[in-house]
N, C-alpha and C positions, 0 to 999 in steps of 0.2 A: 125268449126265442127271437132271433133275427130272421126276417123274411128274405131269403135269397132265392132267386130264380135258378132254374137248372143251368142256364148258360153262365150265370155269375159264379156258381159253384165250380163248374167245369173250367172257366177261365182262371179262377184263383188257383186251382190245382195245376193247370198247365204252366202258369207263371212259376209256381214252386218247383216244377219239374226241372227247371234249368239248374237249380242247385244240386239236384240228384245227378244230373248229367255232368256238371262241373266236377263234383266230388268223385264220380266214377272215372272221369278222364284223368284227374290228378292221381288217383290211386293206381290206375293202369300205367301211366307214364312213370311215376315215381317207383311203383312196384316193379316195373320192367327193368329200370336201372338197377334197383337193389337185387332183383332176381338174377340179372346178368352177372353182377358182382359175386353173388353167392354161388352161381354156377361155376365161375372160373376158380373160386376158392375151393370148391368141392372137387374139381378136376385136378387141382394141384397135387403134386406128389407128397407134400408134407402131411403125414398121417395125423399128427396132433391137430393141425389146422382143419383138416378135413373132418375130424371127429367133432371139433368144437362147432363148426358151421352146421354139421348134421344135427347136433344136439339142439341148437337154436331153432332149426327148422322143425324138428320134432315137437319141441315145446309150443311153438306157434300153431302148428297144425293140430296138436293134441289138446288144445284148450279152446273153449267157446269164444267166438269173436266178441260176444257181449261182455264177457269177463275181461277181455283185453281192453275194451273200451272203458270199462269201469276203472281198471288199473291206471290207464293213461289219464283219465279225467279226474277221478277222485283220489287215486293213489298218489299221483304226483302232487296234487294239491295238499295232501296230508304231509308231504315232505317240505312244504313251504313255498312251492312254486305254483303260481296261478297260470292255469292253462285254459284257454277258451275252448268252447265246444268245437269250434271250427278247427283249431290246431289239433286237439285230441282226436277228432274224427279223421282228419287227414293223415296224421302220423300213424295211427293204428291201422288204417286201411292200407297204407303204403307198406308197412311191415307185414301185414297179413297177406297181401297180394304178392309181395316179393318172395315170401317163404314158399307159397304154392307155385308161383311161376318158376322159381329156381329149381324146384323139384321136378316140375313138368319138363322143363328144358333139359335137365340132366338126363331124364329118361329118353328124350329125343336124341341127345348126343350118344348115349349108350346104344341106341337102336341102329346107329350107323355101323355097317359091317366092320369087324375088326381088321379085315384085310385092307381097308382104307388107311388105317393107321400104319400098318406094315409097309404098304406101298409108298406112302408119303415119306416114311422114315428111310426107306431105301433110296429115296431121291436126295437125301441129306438135309431134309427139313428139320428145323428145331421144333420143340413142342408148341410154341406159340404160332409158328408158321403152319404147322399141321392143323391147328384149330382154325386159324383164319382162312386158309386157302382151300382146305380139303374137307374138314369135318363140319364146321359151322354151315357152309353153304348147303350141305346135304341135310343137316339137322334142322335148318330153318324150314325146309319144305315139310318136314314132319311136324314141326312145332306150330306152324301157322293155324291149322284147323283147331288144335287143342287150345291155343291161346285165345282165339276168337270165341271158342266155346266157353272158356273160363271167364271171359269178360261178362258173360251173362250172370255168373255167380257174383261177380263184383257189384254189378248194378243192383242185384237183389239184396246184397249184403249192406248196401248203404242205408237201407230202411232201418237197420238196427241203431244207426247213429242218432235217431230221434230220441232214444232212451236217455242220452246225455244232454239233450236240449238243442241239437243241431236242427236248424229249420230247413228240412228238406220236404219232399213230397209227403212222406208219411206223417211227419210232425204237423205240417199244414193241414192235412186231412183230419187230424185229431182236433185242431182248433175249429175247423169248419163244421165237423160233426157235432161238437159240443155247442156251437153257436146256433146251428140250424135245427138240431134234433132230427137230423136225417142221416144216421150212420150207414144205413143200407145203401142209399144212393151215393153217399160220399166215398165209402170204401169200395163200392162197386166200380166207380169211376177210377179210383186209384189202381185197382186190380187191372182194369183195361189199359191204363197208361203204362203200367209196368210190363204188361204183355206186349204192347206195341213197341216198347223199347227193347225187349229181350227177344221176341220172336224173329225179327229180321236177322239178328246175330246168330241165333240157333240155325236158321236156314243157311246163312253164309258159311257157318262152320261145316255143316253137312255138305254143302256144295264144294267148298274148298277141299274137303277130304276126298271127295270123288274126283275132282279135277286134278289134284296133285297126285292121285293114285299112290298114296303113301305105301300101301302094302307091297305093291309090285316094285316100287323104286328102292325099297330097302331089303328086298328078298335076295 
């Protein structure tokens, strides 16, 4: 057993938290780009394309994230491609986040009153113009609270990447707990750190929902 003081354990975990934050940020940015692309494809008139995108989203949402991590890390390696834990974790979380955000944003677009489509069409706007100038500006107000709220799930989901060897907060906590024989203290601090990361976002989502007054703006 290695003797670590309380502050040494805490500082080690705080240092490791940066990788959890970095991975979460990459997942949200990359997933946001992918989710936006999936949204546009699902809104397109092509029925076959819409069905294919919807099928991909259902598959991602319908399978556990940990299985997706295993497939990306071990499955790809079995095909002869070496993938690092960092790359596997990043790609998996981007795909997972994109699938959920695309679906969340689609619901926000559909929440915009149908009359807005009809009114913009009567002005001679094309489909893309309708989306850009009329529909998306209204849908964004609805989407912001939901997106901020979902970011909490992304942060907590990063903990699963420790299974494939990604050195994040959870993985570091495992090393510290094994070295110090203080699992209760170590994982208790980890729980507090995750709470401090997620709680402000949860409060922000609730505040934004009230501030934007989504229900009244879309009624």
